[in-house]
N, CA, C and O atoms as CSV, one atom per row, in Angstrom:
chain,resi,resn,atom,element,x,y,z
A,1,MET,N,N,-8.683,-44.896,2.774
A,1,MET,CA,C,-7.964,-46.151,2.752
A,1,MET,C,C,-8.683,-47.201,3.599
A,1,MET,O,O,-8.744,-48.378,3.242
A,2,TRP,N,N,-9.227,-46.742,4.733
A,2,TRP,CA,C,-9.901,-47.692,5.616
A,2,TRP,C,C,-11.090,-48.346,4.918
A,2,TRP,O,O,-11.357,-49.527,5.142
A,3,ASP,N,N,-11.804,-47.608,4.083
A,3,ASP,CA,C,-12.930,-48.188,3.339
A,3,ASP,C,C,-12.471,-49.344,2.456
A,3,ASP,O,O,-13.158,-50.361,2.361
A,4,VAL,N,N,-11.333,-49.197,1.819
A,4,VAL,CA,C,-10.781,-50.261,0.978
A,4,VAL,C,C,-10.426,-51.470,1.833
A,4,VAL,O,O,-10.744,-52.605,1.478
A,5,ILE,N,N,-9.768,-51.223,2.961
A,5,ILE,CA,C,-9.377,-52.326,3.853
A,5,ILE,C,C,-10.611,-53.089,4.329
A,5,ILE,O,O,-10.642,-54.319,4.280
A,6,GLU,N,N,-11.621,-52.363,4.785
A,6,GLU,CA,C,-12.836,-53.026,5.257
A,6,GLU,C,C,-13.514,-53.836,4.163
A,6,GLU,O,O,-14.013,-54.932,4.417
A,7,ARG,N,N,-13.534,-53.300,2.949
A,7,ARG,CA,C,-14.176,-53.990,1.828
A,7,ARG,C,C,-13.436,-55.288,1.473
A,7,ARG,O,O,-14.064,-56.295,1.144
A,8,GLU,N,N,-12.122,-55.260,1.540
A,8,GLU,CA,C,-11.325,-56.412,1.124
A,8,GLU,C,C,-11.016,-57.388,2.255
A,8,GLU,O,O,-10.562,-58.502,1.995
A,9,LYS,N,N,-11.252,-56.994,3.499
A,9,LYS,CA,C,-10.875,-57.825,4.644
A,9,LYS,C,C,-11.508,-59.215,4.596
A,9,LYS,O,O,-10.842,-60.203,4.906
A,10,ALA,N,N,-12.759,-59.307,4.220
A,10,ALA,CA,C,-13.420,-60.614,4.167
A,10,ALA,C,C,-12.707,-61.549,3.198
A,10,ALA,O,O,-12.579,-62.744,3.467
A,11,HIS,N,N,-12.246,-61.017,2.080
A,11,HIS,CA,C,-11.532,-61.845,1.110
A,11,HIS,C,C,-10.193,-62.302,1.674
A,11,HIS,O,O,-9.809,-63.459,1.507
A,12,PHE,N,N,-9.486,-61.404,2.338
A,12,PHE,CA,C,-8.206,-61.777,2.942
A,12,PHE,C,C,-8.405,-62.771,4.077
A,12,PHE,O,O,-7.589,-63.676,4.252
A,13,ASP,N,N,-9.479,-62.618,4.851
A,13,ASP,CA,C,-9.764,-63.586,5.914
A,13,ASP,C,C,-10.003,-64.969,5.321
A,13,ASP,O,O,-9.533,-65.971,5.860
A,14,ARG,N,N,-10.727,-65.021,4.222
A,14,ARG,CA,C,-10.992,-66.318,3.567
A,14,ARG,C,C,-9.686,-66.960,3.117
A,14,ARG,O,O,-9.495,-68.165,3.277
A,15,ILE,N,N,-8.789,-66.158,2.556
A,15,ILE,CA,C,-7.483,-66.670,2.129
A,15,ILE,C,C,-6.712,-67.201,3.330
A,15,ILE,O,O,-6.123,-68.281,3.268
A,16,ARG,N,N,-6.717,-66.447,4.415
A,16,ARG,CA,C,-5.989,-66.880,5.618
A,16,ARG,C,C,-6.536,-68.197,6.138
A,16,ARG,O,O,-5.763,-69.107,6.438
A,17,TYR,N,N,-7.862,-68.319,6.253
A,17,TYR,CA,C,-8.448,-69.546,6.786
A,17,TYR,C,C,-8.162,-70.748,5.896
A,17,TYR,O,O,-7.844,-71.831,6.387
A,18,LEU,N,N,-8.277,-70.552,4.600
A,18,LEU,CA,C,-8.014,-71.666,3.680
A,18,LEU,C,C,-6.539,-72.068,3.667
A,18,LEU,O,O,-6.212,-73.226,3.407
A,19,SER,N,N,-5.659,-71.121,3.944
A,19,SER,CA,C,-4.230,-71.402,3.836
A,19,SER,C,C,-3.607,-71.918,5.126
A,19,SER,O,O,-2.430,-72.279,5.136
A,20,LEU,N,N,-4.371,-71.961,6.212
A,20,LEU,CA,C,-3.796,-72.360,7.493
A,20,LEU,C,C,-3.006,-73.670,7.455
A,20,LEU,O,O,-1.906,-73.715,8.005
A,21,PRO,N,N,-3.508,-74.724,6.839
A,21,PRO,CA,C,-2.722,-75.960,6.882
A,21,PRO,C,C,-1.424,-75.896,6.075
A,21,PRO,O,O,-0.496,-76.657,6.349
A,22,SER,N,N,-1.344,-75.010,5.096
A,22,SER,CA,C,-0.186,-75.071,4.201
A,22,SER,C,C,0.394,-73.699,3.873
A,22,SER,O,O,1.060,-73.532,2.850
A,23,SER,N,N,0.148,-72.737,4.720
A,23,SER,CA,C,0.549,-71.369,4.395
A,23,SER,C,C,2.036,-71.134,4.633
A,23,SER,O,O,2.770,-72.018,5.075
A,24,THR,N,N,2.442,-69.931,4.330
A,24,THR,CA,C,3.798,-69.477,4.602
A,24,THR,C,C,4.070,-69.645,6.090
A,24,THR,O,O,3.187,-69.376,6.906
A,25,PRO,N,N,5.263,-70.082,6.463
A,25,PRO,CA,C,5.569,-70.235,7.900
A,25,PRO,C,C,5.318,-68.944,8.678
A,25,PRO,O,O,5.595,-67.849,8.189
A,26,VAL,N,N,4.797,-69.085,9.878
A,26,VAL,CA,C,4.427,-67.942,10.696
A,26,VAL,C,C,5.617,-67.020,10.946
A,26,VAL,O,O,5.449,-65.800,10.961
A,27,ASP,N,N,6.808,-67.569,11.141
A,27,ASP,CA,C,7.961,-66.708,11.408
A,27,ASP,C,C,8.260,-65.785,10.218
A,27,ASP,O,O,8.706,-64.654,10.409
A,28,VAL,N,N,8.019,-66.258,9.009
A,28,VAL,CA,C,8.213,-65.419,7.824
A,28,VAL,C,C,7.185,-64.295,7.809
A,28,VAL,O,O,7.526,-63.144,7.535
A,29,LEU,N,N,5.930,-64.621,8.103
A,29,LEU,CA,C,4.877,-63.608,8.125
A,29,LEU,C,C,5.123,-62.575,9.216
A,29,LEU,O,O,4.892,-61.383,9.009
A,30,VAL,N,N,5.588,-63.024,10.372
A,30,VAL,CA,C,5.889,-62.095,11.469
A,30,VAL,C,C,7.007,-61.148,11.056
A,30,VAL,O,O,6.925,-59.947,11.313
A,31,ARG,N,N,8.047,-61.669,10.422
A,31,ARG,CA,C,9.140,-60.807,9.947
A,31,ARG,C,C,8.637,-59.782,8.939
A,31,ARG,O,O,9.034,-58.618,8.973
A,32,GLN,N,N,7.765,-60.222,8.047
A,32,GLN,CA,C,7.215,-59.304,7.048
A,32,GLN,C,C,6.392,-58.206,7.717
A,32,GLN,O,O,6.520,-57.034,7.362
A,33,HIS,N,N,5.555,-58.572,8.674
A,33,HIS,CA,C,4.736,-57.582,9.374
A,33,HIS,C,C,5.613,-56.627,10.185
A,33,HIS,O,O,5.345,-55.426,10.230
A,34,ARG,N,N,6.640,-57.146,10.812
A,34,ARG,CA,C,7.556,-56.283,11.572
A,34,ARG,C,C,8.267,-55.288,10.661
A,34,ARG,O,O,8.458,-54.131,11.035
A,35,ALA,N,N,8.653,-55.724,9.486
A,35,ALA,CA,C,9.325,-54.828,8.542
A,35,ALA,C,C,8.386,-53.706,8.113
A,35,ALA,O,O,8.806,-52.554,8.001
A,36,ILE,N,N,7.121,-54.036,7.872
A,36,ILE,CA,C,6.133,-53.020,7.504
A,36,ILE,C,C,5.951,-52.032,8.657
A,36,ILE,O,O,6.013,-50.819,8.460
A,37,LEU,N,N,5.731,-52.555,9.843
A,37,LEU,CA,C,5.520,-51.702,11.013
A,37,LEU,C,C,6.732,-50.828,11.306
A,37,LEU,O,O,6.588,-49.637,11.582
A,38,ASP,N,N,7.914,-51.409,11.247
A,38,ASP,CA,C,9.140,-50.652,11.498
A,38,ASP,C,C,9.263,-49.476,10.533
A,38,ASP,O,O,9.603,-48.365,10.938
A,39,ALA,N,N,8.991,-49.723,9.281
A,39,ALA,CA,C,9.094,-48.661,8.277
A,39,ALA,C,C,8.065,-47.563,8.528
A,39,ALA,O,O,8.371,-46.380,8.381
A,40,VAL,N,N,6.848,-47.947,8.907
A,40,VAL,CA,C,5.809,-46.946,9.172
A,40,VAL,C,C,6.158,-46.136,10.413
A,40,VAL,O,O,6.092,-44.907,10.396
A,41,VAL,N,N,6.529,-46.822,11.486
A,41,VAL,CA,C,6.864,-46.135,12.739
A,41,VAL,C,C,8.027,-45.175,12.545
A,41,VAL,O,O,8.044,-44.088,13.123
A,42,ASN,N,N,8.987,-45.570,11.741
A,42,ASN,CA,C,10.171,-44.734,11.513
A,42,ASN,C,C,10.003,-43.776,10.332
A,42,ASN,O,O,10.961,-43.140,9.892
A,43,ARG,N,N,8.769,-43.686,9.829
A,43,ARG,CA,C,8.424,-42.727,8.758
A,43,ARG,C,C,9.320,-42.864,7.537
A,43,ARG,O,O,9.866,-41.890,7.019
A,44,ARG,N,N,9.451,-44.121,7.096
A,44,ARG,CA,C,10.247,-44.422,5.899
A,44,ARG,C,C,9.283,-44.980,4.844
A,44,ARG,O,O,9.157,-46.195,4.693
A,45,PRO,N,N,8.609,-44.090,4.123
A,45,PRO,CA,C,7.571,-44.551,3.186
A,45,PRO,C,C,8.078,-45.487,2.098
A,45,PRO,O,O,7.378,-46.431,1.729
A,46,ALA,N,N,9.268,-45.252,1.581
A,46,ALA,CA,C,9.785,-46.136,0.524
A,46,ALA,C,C,10.014,-47.539,1.076
A,46,ALA,O,O,9.719,-48.529,0.407
A,47,ALA,N,N,10.536,-47.622,2.286
A,47,ALA,CA,C,10.759,-48.930,2.912
A,47,ALA,C,C,9.430,-49.607,3.231
A,47,ALA,O,O,9.298,-50.821,3.072
A,48,ALA,N,N,8.442,-48.827,3.683
A,48,ALA,CA,C,7.118,-49.390,3.971
A,48,ALA,C,C,6.481,-49.937,2.697
A,48,ALA,O,O,5.907,-51.025,2.698
A,49,ASP,N,N,6.587,-49.182,1.627
A,49,ASP,CA,C,6.046,-49.608,0.341
A,49,ASP,C,C,6.703,-50.918,-0.109
A,49,ASP,O,O,6.020,-51.850,-0.534
A,50,LYS,N,N,8.013,-50.977,-0.012
A,50,LYS,CA,C,8.751,-52.180,-0.427
A,50,LYS,C,C,8.355,-53.386,0.425
A,50,LYS,O,O,8.122,-54.473,-0.104
A,51,ALA,N,N,8.280,-53.192,1.744
A,51,ALA,CA,C,7.935,-54.295,2.648
A,51,ALA,C,C,6.504,-54.770,2.420
A,51,ALA,O,O,6.232,-55.970,2.445
A,52,LEU,N,N,5.596,-53.833,2.198
A,52,LEU,CA,C,4.200,-54.203,1.961
A,52,LEU,C,C,4.052,-54.942,0.640
A,52,LEU,O,O,3.325,-55.932,0.557
A,53,ARG,N,N,4.731,-54.472,-0.380
A,53,ARG,CA,C,4.664,-55.164,-1.675
A,53,ARG,C,C,5.210,-56.587,-1.574
A,53,ARG,O,O,4.654,-57.511,-2.168
A,54,LYS,N,N,6.294,-56.760,-0.826
A,54,LYS,CA,C,6.864,-58.100,-0.642
A,54,LYS,C,C,5.851,-59.010,0.048
A,54,LYS,O,O,5.672,-60.160,-0.352
A,55,HIS,N,N,5.194,-58.500,1.076
A,55,HIS,CA,C,4.203,-59.282,1.801
A,55,HIS,C,C,3.013,-59.618,0.899
A,55,HIS,O,O,2.534,-60.752,0.905
A,56,LEU,N,N,2.541,-58.654,0.135
A,56,LEU,CA,C,1.395,-58.902,-0.733
A,56,LEU,C,C,1.729,-59.890,-1.850
A,56,LEU,O,O,0.852,-60.626,-2.303
A,57,GLN,N,N,2.967,-59.916,-2.292
A,57,GLN,CA,C,3.373,-60.919,-3.281
A,57,GLN,C,C,3.198,-62.325,-2.705
A,57,GLN,O,O,2.798,-63.248,-3.414
A,58,GLU,N,N,3.497,-62.477,-1.431
A,58,GLU,CA,C,3.303,-63.773,-0.761
A,58,GLU,C,C,1.818,-64.128,-0.728
A,58,GLU,O,O,1.446,-65.277,-0.964
A,59,VAL,N,N,0.979,-63.150,-0.437
A,59,VAL,CA,C,-0.463,-63.377,-0.421
A,59,VAL,C,C,-0.944,-63.806,-1.803
A,59,VAL,O,O,-1.753,-64.727,-1.920
A,60,LEU,N,N,-0.454,-63.147,-2.845
A,60,LEU,CA,C,-0.848,-63.517,-4.205
A,60,LEU,C,C,-0.389,-64.925,-4.560
A,60,LEU,O,O,-1.122,-65.671,-5.211
A,61,ARG,N,N,0.815,-65.294,-4.140
A,61,ARG,CA,C,1.312,-66.646,-4.413
A,61,ARG,C,C,0.415,-67.677,-3.741
A,61,ARG,O,O,0.043,-68.679,-4.353
A,62,ILE,N,N,0.076,-67.433,-2.502
A,62,ILE,CA,C,-0.795,-68.351,-1.769
A,62,ILE,C,C,-2.167,-68.416,-2.430
A,62,ILE,O,O,-2.754,-69.492,-2.549
A,63,THR,N,N,-2.674,-67.271,-2.856
A,63,THR,CA,C,-3.997,-67.216,-3.482
A,63,THR,C,C,-4.044,-68.051,-4.750
A,63,THR,O,O,-5.014,-68.772,-4.981
A,64,ASP,N,N,-3.014,-67.962,-5.570
A,64,ASP,CA,C,-2.973,-68.771,-6.788
A,64,ASP,C,C,-3.012,-70.257,-6.462
A,64,ASP,O,O,-3.738,-71.015,-7.105
A,65,ASP,N,N,-2.241,-70.675,-5.473
A,65,ASP,CA,C,-2.221,-72.085,-5.058
A,65,ASP,C,C,-3.589,-72.518,-4.522
A,65,ASP,O,O,-4.087,-73.594,-4.854
A,66,LEU,N,N,-4.185,-71.660,-3.686
A,66,LEU,CA,C,-5.496,-71.993,-3.125
A,66,LEU,C,C,-6.578,-72.039,-4.197
A,66,LEU,O,O,-7.445,-72.912,-4.163
A,67,ALA,N,N,-6.537,-71.124,-5.133
A,67,ALA,CA,C,-7.528,-71.113,-6.211
A,67,ALA,C,C,-7.448,-72.384,-7.044
A,67,ALA,O,O,-8.470,-72.907,-7.489
A,68,ALA,N,N,-6.247,-72.874,-7.252
A,68,ALA,CA,C,-6.077,-74.121,-7.999
A,68,ALA,C,C,-6.602,-75.312,-7.202
A,68,ALA,O,O,-7.190,-76.230,-7.773
A,69,ALA,N,N,-6.395,-75.302,-5.895
A,69,ALA,CA,C,-6.820,-76.415,-5.053
A,69,ALA,C,C,-8.318,-76.376,-4.726
A,69,ALA,O,O,-8.926,-77.418,-4.481
A,70,HIS,N,N,-8.908,-75.183,-4.722
A,70,HIS,CA,C,-10.317,-75.011,-4.344
A,70,HIS,C,C,-11.053,-74.225,-5.432
A,70,HIS,O,O,-11.567,-73.136,-5.180
A,71,GLN,N,N,-11.097,-74.779,-6.619
A,71,GLN,CA,C,-11.681,-74.065,-7.756
A,71,GLN,C,C,-13.137,-73.693,-7.528
A,71,GLN,O,O,-13.624,-72.727,-8.116
A,72,ASP,N,N,-13.836,-74.437,-6.691
A,72,ASP,CA,C,-15.244,-74.147,-6.428
A,72,ASP,C,C,-15.442,-72.919,-5.547
A,72,ASP,O,O,-16.563,-72.420,-5.437
A,73,LEU,N,N,-14.384,-72.422,-4.918
A,73,LEU,CA,C,-14.494,-71.289,-4.012
A,73,LEU,C,C,-13.980,-69.977,-4.582
A,73,LEU,O,O,-14.080,-68.939,-3.929
A,74,PHE,N,N,-13.431,-70.009,-5.791
A,74,PHE,CA,C,-12.827,-68.824,-6.387
A,74,PHE,C,C,-13.409,-68.578,-7.765
A,74,PHE,O,O,-13.732,-69.513,-8.497
A,75,VAL,N,N,-13.536,-67.306,-8.105
A,75,VAL,CA,C,-13.952,-66.904,-9.436
A,75,VAL,C,C,-12.796,-66.103,-10.031
A,75,VAL,O,O,-12.365,-65.102,-9.459
A,76,ARG,N,N,-12.310,-66.540,-11.158
A,76,ARG,CA,C,-11.198,-65.842,-11.833
A,76,ARG,C,C,-11.736,-64.630,-12.583
A,76,ARG,O,O,-12.789,-64.699,-13.216
A,77,ASP,N,N,-11.011,-63.529,-12.506
A,77,ASP,CA,C,-11.363,-62.343,-13.288
A,77,ASP,C,C,-11.113,-62.636,-14.761
A,77,ASP,O,O,-10.179,-63.354,-15.118
A,78,ALA,N,N,-11.951,-62.073,-15.596
A,78,ALA,CA,C,-11.807,-62.290,-17.033
A,78,ALA,C,C,-10.656,-61.495,-17.594
A,78,ALA,O,O,-10.390,-61.558,-18.794
């Protein structure tokens, strides 16, 4: 799993940097991260899966908006 995270981290960092002026409010992101961590710490895999999917949906929403605003920086999959 760590290999996947390391491979994709640069892409997620780019999304984070581009989204700073207009991203999801920090308090929402903190709540999402806390929900993921809480589920993992308490060994609730179904809850962790649900919380992570919710957070990643936010990332995808932001990515679509950023790709539209910065078409020169993104390549759409065919």
